[in-house]
KETI-95644 format. One line per 8 residues: number of its first residue (from 0); their letters; for each residue x negated, y negated, z of C-alpha. Coordinates in nm, 3 decimals. Layout:
% residues N
NUM = a = X Y Z  ... .
END
This chain:
% residues 304
0 = mqrvsssl = -0.461 -1.224 2.280  -0.310 -0.877 2.196  -0.626 -0.637 2.126  -0.559 -0.299 1.898  -0.753 0.006 1.982  -0.741 0.409 1.891  -0.657 0.708 2.100  -1.018 0.837 1.910 .
8 = apefslsr = -1.227 0.598 2.147  -1.006 0.414 2.386  -1.265 0.247 2.529  -1.307 0.029 2.182  -1.052 -0.212 2.115  -1.083 -0.498 1.864  -0.909 -0.879 1.874  -0.549 -0.858 1.666 .
16 = iafglwrl = -0.716 -1.083 1.405  -1.063 -1.048 1.302  -1.283 -1.351 1.175  -1.454 -1.287 0.818  -1.779 -1.418 0.775  -1.843 -1.344 0.411  -1.818 -1.703 0.306  -2.051 -1.828 0.602 .
24 = tdwgyspa = -2.306 -1.906 0.430  -2.099 -2.143 0.154  -1.935 -2.388 0.443  -2.208 -2.563 0.510  -2.242 -2.574 0.892  -2.595 -2.635 1.123  -2.677 -2.336 1.281  -2.527 -2.544 1.569 .
32 = ervslfer = -2.202 -2.592 1.416  -2.174 -2.242 1.381  -2.230 -2.157 1.740  -1.936 -2.422 1.794  -1.719 -2.259 1.558  -1.792 -1.885 1.689  -1.751 -2.056 2.048  -1.388 -2.196 1.959 .
40 = mldlgvtt = -1.251 -1.870 1.793  -1.387 -1.640 2.109  -1.193 -1.888 2.338  -0.895 -1.838 2.101  -0.911 -1.475 2.160  -1.063 -1.414 1.794  -1.387 -1.200 1.931  -1.365 -0.941 1.635 .
48 = fdladiyg = -1.650 -1.087 1.368  -1.658 -0.908 1.038  -1.967 -0.890 0.827  -2.137 -0.704 0.581  -2.504 -0.648 0.462  -2.418 -0.777 0.118  -2.214 -1.124 0.203  -2.405 -1.412 0.097 .
56 = dyrceqff = -2.588 -1.229 -0.106  -2.764 -1.083 0.237  -2.802 -1.378 0.386  -2.459 -1.452 0.574  -2.592 -1.152 0.860  -2.912 -1.366 0.874  -2.703 -1.703 0.938  -2.491 -1.533 1.221 .
64 = gealrlkp = -2.858 -1.445 1.344  -2.949 -1.810 1.341  -2.662 -1.895 1.521  -2.707 -1.633 1.754  -3.033 -1.734 1.907  -2.916 -2.090 1.982  -2.689 -1.872 2.196  -2.748 -1.501 2.307 .
72 = qlreriel = -2.464 -1.492 2.542  -2.193 -1.483 2.304  -2.332 -1.183 2.190  -2.145 -1.018 2.515  -1.782 -1.149 2.393  -1.826 -0.996 2.017  -1.734 -0.681 1.864  -1.963 -0.732 1.554 .
80 = vskcsirl = -1.835 -0.537 1.239  -2.088 -0.445 0.981  -2.083 -0.283 0.661  -2.298 -0.104 0.420  -2.287 0.106 0.087  -2.325 -0.142 -0.158  -2.621 -0.250 -0.335  -2.613 -0.549 -0.532 .
88 = ageasgar = -2.811 -0.585 -0.825  -3.146 -0.836 -0.738  -3.452 -0.914 -0.631  -3.277 -0.916 -0.226  -3.163 -0.535 -0.279  -3.466 -0.420 -0.534  -3.135 -0.247 -0.777  -3.153 -0.280 -1.143 .
96 = inhydtga = -2.764 -0.250 -1.153  -2.481 -0.287 -0.843  -2.396 0.059 -0.733  -2.342 0.270 -0.432  -2.551 0.406 -0.152  -2.473 0.625 0.108  -2.762 0.820 0.103  -2.933 0.890 0.419 .
104 = ahvrmave = -3.255 0.618 0.416  -3.041 0.343 0.261  -2.779 0.376 0.499  -3.096 0.369 0.813  -3.245 0.098 0.560  -2.918 -0.063 0.592  -2.884 -0.041 0.926  -3.146 -0.194 1.078 .
112 = tslrdmgv = -3.192 -0.480 0.821  -2.856 -0.559 0.956  -2.979 -0.537 1.332  -3.255 -0.742 1.238  -3.094 -1.028 1.051  -2.849 -1.041 1.316  -3.098 -1.071 1.569  -2.910 -0.740 1.808 .
120 = eqmdllll = -2.979 -0.404 1.898  -2.637 -0.249 1.831  -2.332 -0.331 1.601  -2.032 -0.226 1.751  -1.893 -0.075 1.415  -2.045 0.022 1.123  -1.850 0.060 0.811  -1.902 0.254 0.498 .
128 = hrpdplmd = -1.823 -0.036 0.235  -1.681 0.148 -0.033  -1.637 0.532 -0.071  -1.967 0.643 -0.322  -1.900 0.969 -0.574  -2.221 1.066 -0.514  -2.167 1.053 -0.111  -2.350 1.426 0.009 .
136 = adalakvl = -2.111 1.445 0.321  -2.366 1.663 0.537  -2.636 1.427 0.510  -2.428 1.111 0.532  -2.301 1.247 0.861  -2.624 1.352 1.017  -2.759 0.975 0.976  -2.475 0.851 1.089 .
144 = etlvqegk = -2.478 1.064 1.404  -2.814 0.987 1.478  -2.771 0.603 1.439  -2.511 0.618 1.720  -2.742 0.888 1.897  -3.004 0.592 1.871  -2.766 0.357 2.006  -2.793 0.154 1.699 .
152 = vkqlgvsn = -2.469 0.191 1.624  -2.128 0.193 1.861  -1.823 0.325 1.655  -1.810 0.461 1.251  -1.536 0.327 1.043  -1.499 0.296 0.625  -1.393 0.081 0.406  -1.166 0.103 0.126 .
160 = flphqfdl = -1.163 0.445 0.151  -0.865 0.683 0.039  -0.732 0.928 0.293  -0.894 1.242 0.078  -1.200 1.055 0.079  -1.208 0.983 0.507  -1.119 1.331 0.572  -1.401 1.465 0.361 .
168 = lqsrlssp = -1.645 1.273 0.612  -1.476 1.294 0.875  -1.480 1.688 0.841  -1.858 1.658 0.918  -1.914 1.420 1.182  -1.852 1.490 1.576  -1.786 1.134 1.605  -1.443 0.966 1.547 .
176 = lvanqiea = -1.395 0.725 1.244  -1.171 0.457 1.449  -1.128 0.244 1.127  -1.034 0.202 0.769  -1.071 -0.167 0.665  -0.884 -0.152 0.354  -0.690 -0.454 0.102  -0.291 -0.564 0.199 .
184 = sllhsvam = -0.113 -0.875 0.145  0.184 -0.969 0.024  0.049 -0.946 -0.345  -0.153 -0.608 -0.236  0.120 -0.354 -0.073  -0.010 -0.066 -0.246  -0.149 0.059 0.092  0.148 0.072 0.220 .
192 = fdgqldhc = 0.266 0.379 -0.074  -0.040 0.568 -0.154  -0.068 0.722 0.214  -0.381 0.496 0.319  -0.160 0.310 0.624  0.019 0.644 0.664  -0.329 0.821 0.748  -0.403 0.583 0.973 .
200 = qqhrvipm = -0.092 0.602 1.164  -0.166 0.969 1.180  -0.471 0.997 1.315  -0.445 0.666 1.478  -0.724 0.476 1.306  -0.770 0.106 1.336  -0.697 -0.059 0.998  -0.819 -0.365 0.929 .
208 = awspfagg = -0.675 -0.563 0.626  -0.906 -0.768 0.421  -0.811 -1.063 0.130  -0.442 -1.083 0.325  -0.413 -1.385 0.118  -0.517 -1.242 -0.161  -0.775 -1.417 -0.222  -0.597 -1.797 -0.190 .
216 = rlfsgtde = -0.326 -1.665 -0.482  -0.006 -1.648 -0.196  -0.032 -2.043 -0.154  -0.249 -2.159 -0.530  -0.201 -1.880 -0.759  -0.011 -1.968 -1.064  0.055 -1.622 -1.215  0.444 -1.526 -1.199 .
224 = davrvqqe = 0.386 -1.296 -0.888  0.192 -1.538 -0.696  0.443 -1.824 -0.785  0.731 -1.580 -0.684  0.579 -1.543 -0.362  0.527 -1.892 -0.238  0.891 -1.986 -0.350  1.012 -1.656 -0.086 .
232 = lkhlsaar = 0.747 -1.782 0.181  0.850 -2.126 0.120  1.193 -2.065 0.177  1.131 -1.855 0.466  0.913 -2.097 0.672  1.201 -2.354 0.594  1.456 -2.138 0.713  1.256 -2.085 1.027 .
240 = glnaedgp = 1.207 -2.482 1.072  0.811 -2.420 1.044  0.565 -2.618 0.946  0.565 -2.710 0.547  0.205 -2.655 0.508  0.132 -2.386 0.764  0.427 -2.190 0.796  0.418 -2.012 0.475 .
248 = mqlalawl = 0.023 -1.849 0.610  0.217 -1.788 0.924  0.480 -1.569 0.746  0.215 -1.367 0.542  0.062 -1.324 0.836  0.330 -1.188 1.018  0.440 -0.981 0.782  0.163 -0.779 0.765 .
256 = lkhpsnmi = 0.131 -0.756 1.162  0.467 -0.613 1.199  0.352 -0.300 0.977  0.353 -0.014 1.262  -0.012 0.089 1.186  -0.121 -0.223 1.424  -0.334 -0.393 1.103  -0.570 -0.637 1.177 .
264 = pvlgsgnp = -0.590 -0.901 0.904  -0.942 -1.025 0.861  -0.908 -1.426 0.815  -1.226 -1.571 0.631  -1.173 -1.948 0.665  -1.444 -2.183 0.802  -1.217 -2.445 0.893  -1.124 -2.431 1.311 .
272 = qrleaals = -0.771 -2.605 1.232  -0.675 -2.367 0.966  -0.779 -2.080 1.165  -0.593 -2.180 1.493  -0.270 -2.234 1.290  -0.294 -1.874 1.187  -0.278 -1.752 1.495  0.052 -1.889 1.517 .
280 = aleleldr = 0.146 -1.592 1.341  0.114 -1.355 1.643  0.466 -1.547 1.818  0.651 -1.470 1.494  0.871 -1.162 1.472  1.020 -1.094 1.148  1.347 -0.878 1.144  1.348 -0.607 0.887 .
288 = eewfellr = 1.525 -0.779 0.646  1.303 -1.098 0.632  1.019 -0.821 0.582  1.195 -0.661 0.272  1.270 -0.960 0.131  0.899 -1.041 0.133  0.851 -0.702 -0.026  1.038 -0.751 -0.278 .
296 = agrgrdvd = 0.923 -1.076 -0.350  0.572 -0.909 -0.317  0.658 -0.683 -0.574  0.872 -0.831 -0.781  1.160 -0.535 -0.709  1.398 -0.457 -0.503  1.363 -0.104 -0.284  1.525 0.165 -0.527 .
END
């Protein structure tokens, strides 16, 4: 499978598609079944696994760790991505209200807890999950660089940061921010117009695209926008001679993959057959007019 790297850290790369594990606790797999699923994805070339401390009410990383302990040699084949900075209200976090926390003490605690839960010594990429209006860039940069120096984190990045927020944190770091995970899909193309993906191209930052199927709306949504996109995907799928069930999904991914920023879609299905079918999108090449036809369907209007 193709890989994506940044000239900021040329020795570091991610698979062209990432495996999102935010619903790992919902899939009902035993630890041994999780191992089998992980092995299947790795054998297909999907080596980037995406997690966060809060996923599954703070349990997904524990579920991942249970599987990894059954077959620890899998760790060598995985680029392990995790996130912190969101604190959800409840017993697991000790917070009384949902909030963001990029304070040095919380970031260190979150990283060390994630490493312990996953049973690993280092994560390959740490992302700040959301921008924090109370972010002290100097204090945050200091703890991030210390975590890198200690070998607990290999590379640094962010998630859902706008260009000015990204630049603020980068201005305090000597280590590069190599990735920004943002929302992107046919029903959420704003990142292509508000500077987020331009910024990634300008600074050679790897963009990761979460919710590439708009939370399922691309295929099962009943609102006007979703239905319009579904019709266009079905039309193009039939014109291309693609499988009626898998074609729309593959085209939705091919649309993201065509963007010159080299977006990495994060797929969150626990169905191995569906995941395997989705990877066929890597073999699809949309021409420019097909791409704009899908953009028109997603936005509900032609370009000006």
